[in-house]
C-alpha positions in Angstrom: 101.1 69.6 10.2 101.4 67.4 13.1 104.7 66.6 14.7 104.6 63.0 13.5 104.4 64.3 9.9 107.1 66.8 10.5 109.5 64.3 12.0 108.8 62.0 9.1 109.3 64.8 6.6 112.6 65.7 8.3 113.8 62.0 8.2 112.6 61.7 4.6 114.5 64.8 3.6 117.6 63.5 5.3 117.3 60.0 3.7 116.8 61.7 0.3 119.9 63.8 0.8 121.8 60.5 2.0 120.4 58.7 -1.0 121.5 61.4 -3.4 124.9 61.6 -1.9 125.4 57.9 -1.9 124.2 57.6 -5.4 126.5 60.4 -6.6 129.4 58.7 -4.8 128.5 55.3 -6.3 127.8 56.8 -9.9 131.1 58.7 -9.7 133.0 55.7 -8.6 131.4 53.4 -11.1 132.0 55.9 -13.9 135.6 56.1 -13.1 135.8 52.2 -12.9 134.2 51.8 -16.3 136.5 54.4 -17.8 139.6 52.6 -16.4 138.2 49.1 -17.3 137.4 50.3 -21.0 140.7 52.1 -21.4 142.6 48.9 -20.0 140.6 46.6 -22.3 141.2 48.7 -25.3 144.9 49.0 -24.6 145.1 45.2 -24.2 143.2 44.7 -27.5 145.3 47.0 -29.4 148.5 45.4 -28.0 147.1 41.9 -28.7 146.3 42.8 -32.4 149.5 44.5 -33.0 151.5 41.6 -31.8 149.4 39.1 -33.7 149.6 41.0 -36.8 153.3 41.6 -36.7 154.2 38.1 -35.6 152.1 36.4 -38.3 153.1 38.5 -41.3 156.0 36.3 -42.4 153.8 33.2 -41.9 151.1 34.6 -44.2 153.3 34.9 -47.1 151.7 33.2 -50.1 148.3 33.5 -48.3 146.0 36.4 -48.5 146.9 38.3 -45.4 143.5 39.9 -45.0 141.6 36.5 -45.1 144.2 35.0 -42.7 143.8 37.8 -40.2 140.1 37.6 -40.6 140.2 34.0 -40.0 142.2 34.6 -36.7 139.7 37.3 -35.7 136.9 34.9 -36.3 138.4 32.3 -34.1 139.1 34.9 -31.4 135.7 36.2 -31.4 134.8 39.3 -29.3 137.9 40.7 -27.5 136.9 42.3 -24.2 134.4 45.2 -24.5 135.6 46.0 -27.9 134.1 46.0 -31.3 136.7 45.0 -34.1 136.2 45.8 -37.7 138.8 44.8 -40.5 139.0 46.6 -43.7 141.1 45.9 -46.7 143.0 48.6 -48.6 140.0 49.4 -50.6 138.1 50.2 -47.4 135.8 47.2 -47.8 134.6 45.7 -44.5 136.1 42.2 -44.3 135.3 41.3 -40.7 133.2 42.7 -37.9 133.1 41.2 -34.4 129.9 39.7 -33.4 127.6 41.5 -30.9 128.0 40.8 -27.2 125.6 38.2 -25.9 125.8 39.4 -22.2 122.6 40.9 -21.2 121.7 40.9 -24.8 118.8 43.1 -25.8 118.9 45.3 -22.7 120.1 48.7 -22.4 120.7 51.3 -19.9 118.7 54.6 -20.3 120.2 57.1 -22.5 120.8 59.7 -20.0 122.5 57.3 -17.7 124.6 56.0 -20.6 125.6 59.5 -21.4 126.5 60.1 -17.7 128.5 57.0 -17.4 130.2 56.6 -20.9 133.9 57.2 -20.9 133.8 58.6 -24.5 134.3 55.4 -26.4 137.3 56.9 -28.5 138.0 54.6 -31.5 141.5 53.2 -32.2 142.8 52.4 -35.7 145.5 49.8 -36.3 147.0 50.4 -39.8 148.7 47.5 -41.7 150.2 47.2 -45.3 147.1 45.2 -46.5 144.4 47.1 -44.7 143.5 48.4 -41.3 141.7 47.4 -38.2 139.2 49.7 -36.3 138.9 49.0 -32.6 135.8 50.7 -31.0 135.4 50.4 -27.2 131.9 49.4 -26.3 131.0 50.4 -22.6 127.3 49.7 -22.8 127.5 46.5 -20.9 129.4 48.0 -18.2 127.0 50.9 -18.1 124.1 48.3 -18.0 125.9 46.6 -15.0 126.3 49.9 -13.2 122.6 50.7 -13.9 121.5 47.3 -12.6 123.7 47.9 -9.4 122.2 51.3 -9.0 118.7 50.0 -9.4 119.3 47.2 -6.9 120.7 49.9 -4.5 118.0 52.3 -5.1 115.3 49.5 -4.4 117.1 48.6 -1.2 117.2 52.3 -0.2 113.6 52.8 -1.2 112.6 49.7 1.0 114.8 50.9 3.8 113.2 54.4 3.5 109.7 53.2 3.4 110.4 50.8 6.3 112.2 53.6 8.3 109.4 56.0 7.7 106.8 53.5 8.7 108.7 52.4 11.8 109.3 56.0 12.9 105.7 57.0 12.2 104.4 54.1 14.2 106.9 54.7 17.1 106.1 58.2 17.1 102.5 57.4 17.2 102.9 55.2 20.1 105.3 57.6 21.9 103.1 60.6 21.4 99.9 58.9 22.4 100.1 60.6 25.7 99.8 63.9 24.0 96.1 63.2 23.4 95.5 62.8 27.2 97.7 65.9 28.0 95.8 68.0 25.4 92.5 66.8 26.7 93.6 67.6 30.3 94.7 71.1 29.2 91.5 71.6 27.5 89.6 70.6 30.6 91.8 72.9 32.6 91.0 75.7 30.3 87.4 75.2 31.0 88.0 75.6 34.7 88.2 71.8 35.8 91.1 72.0 38.3 90.5 68.3 39.6 91.9 66.9 36.3 95.2 65.0 36.9 97.6 63.3 34.6 98.8 59.6 35.1 102.4 58.4 35.3 104.0 57.8 31.9 106.6 55.4 30.9 108.7 58.0 28.9 110.5 60.2 31.4 109.9 63.3 29.3 106.1 62.8 29.3 106.3 61.7 32.9 108.0 64.9 33.8 105.4 66.9 31.9 102.6 65.0 33.8 104.2 65.7 37.2 104.7 69.3 36.3 101.1 69.6 35.1 99.8 68.0 38.1 101.9 70.3 40.5 100.7 73.3 38.4 97.0 72.3 38.7 97.4 71.6 42.5 98.9 74.9 43.0 96.5 76.7 40.8 93.7 75.0 42.7 95.1 75.9 46.0 95.8 79.5 44.7 92.1 79.8 43.5 90.7 78.3 46.7 92.8 80.7 48.8 91.5 83.6 46.6 87.9 82.2 47.0 88.4 82.1 50.7 89.8 85.6 50.7 86.9 86.8 48.4 84.4 85.1 50.8 86.1 86.8 53.9 85.8 90.1 52.1 82.2 89.4 51.2 81.2 88.0 54.7 83.4 90.3 56.6 81.5 92.3 59.3 83.9 95.1 58.7 83.5 97.5 55.7 86.2 96.8 53.1 86.8 99.0 50.2 89.4 99.6 47.5 90.2 102.9 45.9 92.4 103.5 42.8 95.1 106.1 42.6 92.6 108.9 41.7 90.7 108.1 44.9 87.5 106.3 43.1 86.0 103.3 44.7 86.7 100.1 42.8 85.6 97.5 45.5 82.8 97.9 47.9 81.8 94.8 50.1 78.3 94.1 51.5 79.4 95.3 55.0 80.1 98.6 53.5 76.7 98.6 51.9 75.2 98.0 55.3 77.2 100.6 57.1 76.8 103.5 54.7 73.7 102.7 52.8 75.3 103.0 49.3 74.7 99.9 47.0 77.8 98.8 45.1 76.3 100.1 41.8 75.8 103.5 43.3 79.3 104.0 44.7 81.6 102.0 42.4 83.6 104.5 40.2 82.7 107.4 42.4 85.1 109.4 44.7 85.6 108.1 48.1 85.2 111.7 49.3 81.4 111.1 49.1 81.5 109.6 52.5 84.0 112.0 54.0 82.8 115.0 56.1 84.0 118.3 54.9 85.7 118.8 58.2 87.7 115.6 57.6 88.9 116.1 54.0 92.2 117.4 55.0 93.0 114.7 57.3 91.7 112.1 54.7 94.1 113.5 52.1 97.0 113.5 54.5 96.2 109.9 55.2 96.1 109.1 51.5 99.6 110.7 51.1 101.0 108.6 53.9 99.5 105.4 52.5 100.9 106.3 48.9 104.4 106.3 50.5 103.9 102.7 51.5 102.9 103.5 55.1 100.2 101.6 57.0 97.6 103.4 59.0 96.0 101.3 61.7 93.0 102.1 64.1 92.5 105.6 63.2 89.1 106.8 64.6 87.2 109.4 62.8 83.8 110.0 61.3 82.2 109.0 57.9 79.0 109.9 56.2 76.2 107.5 55.5 74.0 107.9 52.4 71.3 109.9 54.4 73.9 112.3 55.6 74.2 111.0 59.1 77.7 110.7 60.6 78.9 107.5 61.9 81.9 106.8 64.1 84.3 104.4 62.5 87.9 103.0 63.0 89.9 103.2 59.9 92.9 101.0 58.8 94.5 101.8 55.5 97.3 100.0 53.5 98.8 100.4 50.1 97.7 98.0 47.3 100.6 96.8 45.2 100.8 94.9 42.1 103.0 91.8 42.8 104.1 91.5 39.3 105.3 95.1 38.7 105.7 96.1 42.3 103.8 99.4 41.5 101.3 101.0 43.6 98.0 100.6 42.0 95.5 101.7 44.8 94.7 101.7 48.5 92.6 99.1 50.5 90.7 100.5 53.6 88.9 98.5 56.4 86.4 100.5 58.4 84.7 99.3 61.5 81.7 100.8 63.0 82.4 102.0 66.4 79.0 103.0 67.4 78.3 99.9 69.5 81.8 99.8 70.8 81.7 103.3 72.1 78.2 102.7 73.7 79.7 99.5 75.3 82.6 101.5 76.7 80.3 104.1 78.0 78.1 101.5 79.5 81.2 99.8 81.1 82.4 103.2 82.4 78.9 103.8 83.8 78.8 100.4 85.3 82.1 101.1 86.8 81.0 104.3 88.2 77.8 102.7 89.5 80.0 100.0 91.2 82.2 102.7 92.8 79.1 104.6 93.8 77.5 101.4 95.3 80.7 100.6 97.1 80.8 104.2 98.4 77.1 103.9 99.4 77.8 100.6 101.3 80.8 102.1 102.8 78.8 105.1 104.1 75.9 102.9 105.1 78.3 100.6 107.2 79.7 103.9 108.7 76.2 105.0 109.6 75.3 101.6 111.0 78.6 101.6 113.0 77.7 105.1 114.3 74.1 104.1 115.2 75.3 101.0 116.8 77.8 102.9 118.9 75.1 105.4 119.9 72.6 102.6 120.7 75.5 100.9 122.8 76.9 103.9 124.4 73.8 106.0 125.0 70.7 104.0 125.1 72.5 101.0 126.4 73.8 102.9 129.4 70.4 104.6 130.0 68.6 101.2 129.9 71.1 99.8 132.4 70.6 102.8 134.6 66.7 102.3 134.4 67.2 98.6 135.2 69.5 99.4 138.1 67.0 101.9 139.6 64.1 99.6 139.1 66.0 96.7 140.8 66.9 99.1 143.6 63.3 100.2 144.1 62.1 96.6 144.1 64.8 95.5 146.6 63.7 98.3 149.1 60.1 97.2 149.2 59.7 94.3 151.7 56.2 93.5 150.8 56.1 91.4 147.8 52.6 92.3 146.9 53.3 96.0 147.0 52.2 98.0 144.0 55.5 99.8 144.0 57.6 96.6 144.0 55.4 95.1 141.2 55.8 98.3 139.1 59.6 98.3 139.8 59.9 94.6 138.7 57.9 95.5 135.5 60.2 98.3 134.8 63.2 95.9 135.3 61.7 93.3 132.9 60.6 95.7 130.3 64.1 97.2 130.4 65.7 93.9 130.0 63.6 93.1 127.0 64.5 96.5 125.6 68.0 95.9 126.3 68.2 92.6 124.5 66.3 94.2 121.6 68.9 97.0 121.3 71.8 94.5 121.5 70.0 92.5 118.7 69.7 95.7 116.6 73.4 96.6 117.3 74.4 93.1 116.1 72.4 93.5 112.9 73.8 97.0 112.5 77.3 96.1 113.1 78.7 92.9 114.5 80.9 93.9 117.4 83.1 90.8 116.9 84.1 92.0 113.5 85.7 95.1 115.1 87.3 93.5 118.0 88.1 89.8 117.0 88.4 89.7 113.2 86.5 88.3 110.2 87.0 84.5 111.1 85.8 84.8 114.6 82.8 87.2 113.5 81.6 84.6 111.2 82.1 81.8 113.8 80.0 83.9 116.2 77.4 84.5 113.4 77.2 80.7 112.8 76.8 80.1 116.5 73.9 82.6 116.8 72.1 80.7 114.0 72.7 77.5 115.7 71.2 78.8 118.9 68.3 80.4 117.1 67.6 77.2 115.2 68.1 74.2 117.4 67.4 71.7 114.5 69.8 73.3 112.2 73.2 71.5 111.5 75.5 74.1 110.3 79.1 73.4 109.2 81.9 76.1 108.9 85.1 75.7 107.1 88.1 78.1 106.4 91.0 77.8 104.1 93.7 80.4 104.1 94.2 83.6 106.1 90.9 85.5 106.0 91.8 87.9 108.7 94.3 89.9 106.6 91.8 92.1 104.7 90.4 95.6 105.1 87.3 96.7 106.9 85.0 96.9 103.9 86.3 93.5 102.5 85.3 91.9 105.9 82.0 93.4 106.1 81.1 92.3 102.6 82.2 88.7 103.3 80.2 88.9 106.6 77.1 90.4 105.0 77.1 87.8 102.3 77.3 84.8 104.7 74.7 86.5 107.0 72.2 86.9 104.1 72.8 83.3 102.9 72.2 81.9 106.4 69.1 84.0 106.9 67.6 82.8 103.7 68.5 79.2 104.4 66.8 79.4 107.8 63.7 81.6 107.1 63.0 80.9 103.5 64.5 77.5 102.4 63.6 75.8 105.8 66.9 74.0 105.4 68.1 71.4 108.0 71.8 71.2 106.8 73.9 74.2 105.8 77.7 74.2 105.0 79.7 77.5 104.8 83.3 77.7 103.5 85.6 80.7 102.9 88.7 80.4 100.9 91.3 83.1 100.5 94.5 83.2 98.8 96.8 85.2 96.5 96.5 84.9 92.7 99.0 87.7 92.0 101.5 89.7 94.1 98.7 92.5 94.7 95.5 90.5 94.0 93.8 88.2 96.4 90.9 85.7 95.5 88.1 85.1 98.1 85.6 82.4 97.5 82.5 82.0 99.5 80.3 78.9 99.2 77.0 78.4 101.1 75.1 75.3 100.4 71.8 74.1 102.0 69.3 71.3 101.6 66.3 73.4 101.6 63.4 73.6 99.4 65.3 75.6 96.7 64.3 78.6 94.7 63.6 79.8 91.2 66.7 81.7 90.5 65.4 84.2 87.9 62.3 85.0 89.9 64.0 85.0 93.3 66.9 87.2 92.4 64.7 89.8 90.6 62.3 90.2 93.6 64.6 89.7 96.7 66.4 92.7 97.7 68.8 90.5 99.8 70.1 88.6 96.7 70.5 92.0 94.8 72.3 93.6 97.9 74.8 90.5 98.0 75.5 90.8 94.2 76.0 94.5 94.3 78.4 94.1 97.4 80.5 91.5 95.5 80.4 93.3 92.2 82.0 96.3 93.9 85.0 94.0 94.5 85.2 92.9 90.7 83.5 89.7 91.7 80.3 87.9 90.9 77.7 85.6 92.4 76.6 82.4 91.1 73.3 80.7 92.3 72.6 77.0 91.5 69.3 76.0 92.7 66.0 74.4 91.7 62.8 73.8 93.5 63.2 71.0 96.0 66.8 70.4 95.5 68.6 72.9 97.8 70.7 75.9 96.9 74.4 76.6 96.3 75.5 80.2 96.4 79.0 80.8 95.2 80.7 84.3 95.6 84.0 85.2 94.0 85.7 88.3 95.0 89.0 89.7 93.4 90.5 92.0 96.2 93.3 94.4 95.6 95.9 94.1 98.3 95.7 97.8 98.9 92.6 96.9 101.0 94.6 94.6 103.1 94.9 95.2 106.8 98.1 94.1 108.5 96.9 94.4 112.2 93.8 92.5 113.3 
């Protein structure tokens, strides 16, 4: 039964109770009124007849008293609601009052008459010549009460019907939004979370609508978040698996399938120990016990077994899985990351660092050897050549004959010695620039640029320094010098450049780390970076030198558009020299 019918039934029940109570009150009140009215009318009638009969007795002497009284009663007619019958001494009915003409021919129902009748007790008035019987007649009063009750009942019925119709109609209009609410809830049950209820005029339904809309919005957001979390778990590159309290797998994402080779159908419901090596079981049990006491394990490195039995290095993070409703532990969630590539990368980086240190050590040893060779050439061979040149000059000066064979041979010795001397000095400069040892990095670079200007008369070369470049150690200086030397040589010999600009910038980025930037730009014919760098040992040598100081070289060039070489070096201040 719908709420409308239930409300109407309740109202009808209340109305019926009200009707019955009101009818009872009215009937009881009316019954009492009829009783009082009949009793009063009978008393008045009795007193009237007694007074008439007694007062007229002397006047009726010589006249038949029965006929005289009957004539009086005929003239008086019906006295109130009483029936009067006159009997003589022989019990012969002499007179009977006429019936009441009020609502003649109509009677109240017997049950109602019985209910309302006060009893209609007869009174008998005795006289010497006969007696009078007075019978109260309450039928007219009962009929009036019945008519009043009918009118009241009719009014109540009309009111009852009107009330029910009005309430049924009002409830129908008021509860019309329930159809929309039920329809929305049905759609929500089917999974449509986009449904929303409109605003309603009634505050109760409006509150329901707003609550429903908030609920669907929160549910939509929660499901969207759960979907995102599920998507993250499905698309995660890390293996994610969930175990119950018995250690059986209940969730196994695709990354776990790829990592271990077990499909979800093969591993779900199976013990997690299937992927744990025998030697790692004790540690695995210990970790499970720790997680069971609500402790989280992060970044634990160990080994796990693939389906084919091969061991794989993984990093494991474990956490307890707690039911948010009961706050009870229901399992454990584990995230496993494949560490194979990471360890390979770490090994490669360590090998690279070792290679860098080895390269730096080789460069240092190479520079030391160059320095030693340059010193030997300068000290030993240079002195010997100088001595030979001096002897040849002395021999030539002693010969007065300019056409003498001895003089010509001596001059030839002097000339050859001079060329050898110049060649030795050139080799010395290539092996070890003397200015770098005696003057400092800035002057050494300046002298290098001057040499290139002298060697290439058409070359326009600009040099710029920013910051103190003379405060670094020997191996930093030789690296900067060799990079600029290689760049200038490439610009002059290979790029055929006519304009070259060199800039060196040095400054501190931290209290113990300096940043050195070398920029060499030319307007030459350019080069193919990929091909040139792989085939030219000069560029490779520059890159290795710079990488030894945690730096890198960037080459920007294209055929016919010039070349820009930028070298960045991060130098620890432990390599700084304080006296230059």
